[in-house]
DORO-277300 format. One line per 5 residues: number of its first residue (from 1); their letters; for each residue x, y, z negated of C-alpha. Coordinates in steps of 0.5 Angstrom, whole numbers, plus 500, padded with zeros to 3 digits. Layout:
NUM> a> X/Y/Z | ... .
***
This chain:
1> malkf> 500/500/500 | 503/507/502 | 504/512/496 | 501/519/498 | 501/525/495 .
6> tntms> 498/532/497 | 505/536/499 | 503/544/497 | 509/546/502 | 505/543/508 .
11> rkkee> 498/543/505 | 497/536/507 | 497/529/504 | 503/525/506 | 506/519/505 .
16> fiple> 512/519/500 | 518/517/502 | 524/518/497 | 531/521/499 | 534/514/496 .
21> agkag> 531/508/497 | 528/505/491 | 529/512/487 | 525/518/485 | 528/525/482 .
26> lytcg> 522/528/479 | 523/535/476 | 517/539/472 | 517/546/470 | 517/545/462 .
31> ptvyn> 514/550/457 | 516/557/455 | 517/556/447 | 514/562/444 | 507/559/442 .
36> yphlg> 504/553/442 | 502/550/449 | 494/551/450 | 490/545/453 | 491/548/460 .
41> nlrcy> 498/547/459 | 497/540/457 | 493/538/463 | 499/539/467 | 503/534/463 .
46> vfvdv> 498/529/463 | 498/530/471 | 506/529/471 | 505/523/466 | 501/519/471 .
51> lkrvl> 505/521/477 | 511/518/473 | 507/512/471 | 505/511/479 | 512/512/481 .
56> vlngl> 514/506/477 | 508/502/479 | 510/502/486 | 517/500/484 | 521/506/484 .
61> qvkhv> 526/508/479 | 525/515/476 | 529/520/474 | 525/525/470 | 528/532/468 .
66> mnitd> 524/537/464 | 526/544/462 | 525/548/456 | 525/555/457 | 527/559/451 .
71> vghlt> 530/565/454 | 529/570/460 | 521/569/461 | 519/576/461 | 512/578/460 .
76> sdade> 511/580/467 | 513/576/474 | 515/583/476 | 521/583/472 | 518/588/467 .
81> gedkm> 516/587/460 | 519/584/454 | 522/577/454 | 517/572/451 | 521/569/446 .
86> ekgaa> 523/576/443 | 516/578/443 | 514/571/439 | 520/572/434 | 517/579/433 .
91> regks> 510/577/432 | 512/572/427 | 518/575/424 | 523/570/425 | 529/569/429 .
96> vwdia> 529/567/437 | 532/561/435 | 528/559/430 | 522/560/434 | 525/556/440 .
101> tfytd> 526/550/435 | 519/550/432 | 515/551/438 | 519/546/442 | 518/541/436 .
106> afksd> 511/543/437 | 510/541/444 | 514/535/443 | 509/533/438 | 503/534/442 .
111> italn> 505/530/448 | 507/524/444 | 500/524/441 | 497/525/448 | 502/518/450 .
116> ilhpd> 506/522/455 | 512/519/457 | 518/524/455 | 523/526/461 | 529/522/461 .
121> vwcka> 533/529/461 | 531/535/456 | 534/541/458 | 534/548/455 | 536/554/458 .
126> tehik> 540/557/453 | 544/550/453 | 546/551/461 | 548/559/461 | 554/557/464 .
131> eqieq> 551/553/470 | 546/559/471 | 552/564/471 | 555/560/476 | 549/559/481 .
136> vqtlv> 548/567/480 | 556/568/482 | 555/563/488 | 549/567/491 | 553/574/490 .
141> dkgyt> 559/571/493 | 554/569/499 | 552/576/500 | 544/574/497 | 544/579/492 .
146> yttsd> 545/587/490 | 546/590/483 | 541/595/480 | 542/599/474 | 538/593/470 .
151> gvyfd> 541/587/473 | 543/583/479 | 537/582/484 | 536/577/490 | 535/580/496 .
156> tskie> 529/576/499 | 530/579/506 | 536/575/507 | 533/568/506 | 529/565/512 .
161> gygal> 522/563/511 | 522/566/504 | 515/565/501 | 513/559/505 | 511/555/499 .
166> arlkv> 506/560/498 | 504/562/505 | 506/569/503 | 506/574/509 | 512/578/506 .
171> deleg> 512/584/512 | 504/585/510 | 505/586/503 | 504/593/500 | 511/596/498 .
176> gkrvd> 508/601/494 | 511/607/492 | 519/607/491 | 517/609/484 | 513/602/483 .
181> lgekk> 519/598/486 | 524/602/482 | 531/600/485 | 528/594/488 | 530/594/496 .
186> nktdf> 524/589/497 | 517/588/493 | 519/580/493 | 526/581/490 | 527/578/483 .
191> alwkf> 532/578/478 | 538/573/477 | 541/576/471 | 538/582/467 | 543/587/463 .
196> sptdv> 542/588/456 | 538/594/454 | 542/600/451 | 536/602/446 | 534/595/444 .
201> krqme> 538/589/441 | 537/583/443 | 538/576/440 | 540/572/446 | 545/575/450 .
206> wdspf> 551/573/454 | 557/575/457 | 558/574/464 | 562/577/470 | 556/581/472 .
211> grgfp> 555/584/465 | 553/582/458 | 546/580/459 | 541/574/460 | 539/570/466 .
216> gwhie> 532/571/469 | 527/566/469 | 527/563/475 | 535/561/476 | 534/556/470 .
221> cssms> 530/551/474 | 534/551/480 | 541/551/477 | 539/545/472 | 535/541/477 .
226> tkylg> 541/541/481 | 545/539/476 | 541/533/474 | 538/531/480 | 543/534/486 .
231> eqfdi> 542/539/491 | 536/536/494 | 531/531/490 | 524/528/491 | 519/532/487 .
236> hcggi> 518/538/484 | 511/539/479 | 508/545/476 | 501/549/475 | 498/552/481 .
241> dhipv> 500/559/478 | 507/558/480 | 506/557/487 | 506/565/488 | 512/567/485 .
246> hhpne> 516/562/481 | 517/556/485 | 518/561/492 | 524/564/488 | 527/557/485 .
251> iaqae> 527/555/493 | 530/562/495 | 536/561/490 | 537/554/491 | 537/554/498 .
256> gatgk> 541/560/498 | 546/557/494 | 547/550/496 | 545/551/504 | 541/545/504 .
261> kpwvk> 534/545/506 | 529/543/504 | 531/543/497 | 525/539/495 | 521/534/499 .
266> ywlhn> 515/534/496 | 511/540/491 | 506/538/487 | 501/542/483 | 495/541/479 .
271> eflvm> 489/546/478 | 487/550/472 | 483/548/466 | 478/553/466 | 473/555/461 .
276> neekm> 467/560/462 | 470/560/469 | 476/563/467 | 483/559/467 | 485/558/460 .
281> akssd> 491/562/458 | 495/564/451 | 493/571/453 | 485/570/453 | 480/569/447 .
286> gflrl> 480/562/450 | 486/559/448 | 485/552/445 | 491/548/443 | 491/540/441 .
291> qtvfd> 490/542/434 | 483/545/436 | 481/538/439 | 483/535/432 | 479/540/428 .
296> kgysa> 473/538/432 | 474/531/431 | 477/529/437 | 483/525/438 | 489/527/443 .
301> ldfry> 487/521/447 | 480/523/448 | 483/529/451 | 487/525/456 | 481/521/458 .
306> fclsa> 477/528/459 | 483/530/464 | 483/523/468 | 476/524/469 | 478/529/475 .
311> vyrmp> 483/529/480 | 489/533/478 | 488/538/485 | 481/540/482 | 479/545/477 .
316> lqfsw> 477/542/471 | 471/545/467 | 472/545/459 | 467/544/454 | 466/541/448 .
321> eamdg> 460/537/451 | 465/534/456 | 469/532/450 | 463/528/447 | 463/524/454 .
326> akqsl> 470/523/454 | 470/521/447 | 464/516/447 | 467/513/454 | 474/512/450 .
331> erlkk> 470/509/444 | 466/504/448 | 472/502/452 | 476/500/446 | 470/496/443 .
336> ivlel> 470/492/449 | 477/491/449 | 477/489/442 | 471/484/443 | 475/481/449 .
341> kavve> 481/480/444 | 477/477/439 | 474/472/444 | 481/471/448 | 486/470/442 .
346> davve> 492/468/445 | 489/466/452 | 491/472/456 | 491/470/463 | 498/472/466 .
351> kaewg> 498/476/472 | 501/470/476 | 495/466/474 | 490/471/476 | 484/469/481 .
356> kkavg> 483/472/488 | 478/477/485 | 482/479/479 | 488/480/485 | 483/484/489 .
361> yeeef> 481/489/483 | 489/490/482 | 489/492/489 | 483/496/489 | 486/500/482 .
366> vsavs> 493/501/485 | 490/503/492 | 486/509/488 | 492/511/484 | 497/511/489 .
371> ddlnt> 492/515/494 | 494/522/491 | 493/520/484 | 486/519/484 | 485/517/477 .
376> pqgla> 477/518/477 | 477/512/482 | 482/508/477 | 477/509/471 | 471/507/476 .
381> vlwnv> 475/500/477 | 477/499/470 | 470/500/468 | 468/495/474 | 473/490/471 .
386> lrdke> 470/490/464 | 463/489/467 | 464/483/471 | 462/477/468 | 465/473/474 .
391> lkege> 472/474/471 | 475/470/466 | 476/474/459 | 483/473/459 | 483/476/466 .
396> rlslv> 479/482/464 | 484/483/458 | 490/482/462 | 488/487/468 | 486/492/462 .
401> gffds> 493/492/460 | 496/493/467 | 491/499/469 | 493/502/462 | 500/502/464 .
406> vlglg> 498/508/469 | 492/511/465 | 496/511/458 | 490/511/454 | 493/506/449 .
411> ladve> 488/500/451 | 493/495/451 | 495/496/444 | 488/498/441 | 487/494/434 .
416> eevve> 481/492/430 | 480/498/425 | 480/496/417 | 473/498/415 | 471/499/408 .
421> vpsdv> 464/496/408 | 459/499/403 | 456/494/398 | 449/495/401 | 451/494/408 .
426> rklid> 455/488/406 | 449/485/402 | 445/485/409 | 451/482/413 | 451/476/408 .
431> areea> 444/475/408 | 445/475/416 | 450/470/415 | 445/466/411 | 440/466/416 .
436> rknkd> 444/464/421 | 446/458/417 | 439/456/417 | 438/458/424 | 433/463/423 .
441> wvead> 435/467/429 | 429/472/428 | 431/474/421 | 438/474/423 | 437/479/429 .
446> rlrle> 433/483/424 | 438/484/419 | 443/486/425 | 439/491/427 | 439/494/420 .
451> vmekg> 446/494/420 | 447/498/426 | 442/503/423 | 447/504/418 | 452/505/423 .
456> fslsd> 456/499/423 | 456/493/429 | 457/486/428 | 461/481/433 | 461/474/431 .
461> tkegv> 468/470/433 | 471/464/431 | 474/467/425 | 467/469/422 | 463/476/423 .
466> kvrrg> 467/482/425 | 465/489/422 | 466/495/426 | 464/502/425 | 459/505/431 .
***
């Protein structure tokens, strides 16, 4: 089966053919660690996690690199405003370094809760200043830059095809008045290295051949990805908000410095998580984080299921009603899996022993998720398997484990909950057992319904009755 992705560069679905057979280099734009990630951010990392799992499913050895932006990301894409890290430090009265450590740890905690596989390489911008300075120097030496009073800038007029990713028609962009451009030669030019301001003391600044200062936001991604994945690699991911500015600037820097085109073969972008028809962002009142989900009584995997219910390329409308649906669906899945485990015990049917119908479901699932990560269709196949009574219980349980290697819902590891049963419910259960021994099935059924009305369910197994909540 062909593995296909929608490439933002071509705006077409393309077959994935890696640069090196059997391997895939993957770079993800990571968080700017000045605050907690919001749910919209986390949707992106669920998407990337599914992508990585699907690449592995298709037999590829994946090298996954993710950056941590802990310097240089200004509050405006126009190279103006405060550094977001400095702003976060001022907000909380802490050092920039403490802010970076705290929110990096918070981010890692969130993605762990979401069962997201960690990258093979975490790379912090502040730990790769040398590489960023070297790439800026290369661009200076090749004549792609100019210097203003506040920094070293990339001249986008000198790179052929600048803005192709975003379909920018640079010659049609309004240049604005000269005062709006400041000292920039072109509206699309961007900072590679910013000089430290003379009137404000920064906590993060370094010496360089260009002057004391700090790197621009974009240079970290092109320099660090090149270091760990080479001058050309397979896949670069991010949210659609990176398409107009950040990613075109990365491309310009990398291709200018290395002379290699294309720098990245496949660009994949996820759509926004929206709330009240607006994207979720830290600057809005709709800033919801994973802790908010916990506070409302949902689990991290409830949110993951919610994300999987839509194709990554489509906007996803967030609501607590939708989260209710995700929670109920996941609880139902877990309950069915536990029931299968109780019946199957050690008789799980290994993949090599699957029957023709089970193999057909496997092919259907792989085809769905390999077709541009169609997780809604993948979930549909999972539900069809669990409903198909023609499959052996062992085959169904084995297929669940196989599917969950991509879905990441923890289904393969779900264990029976230790339930504290109130004394009144225990009396009903004991009475039901007595009715069953006496083959009084009508009374046994009546007592089962009474137990259910009190919020518990019963499963009859070889080891005896199993009690669950719900």
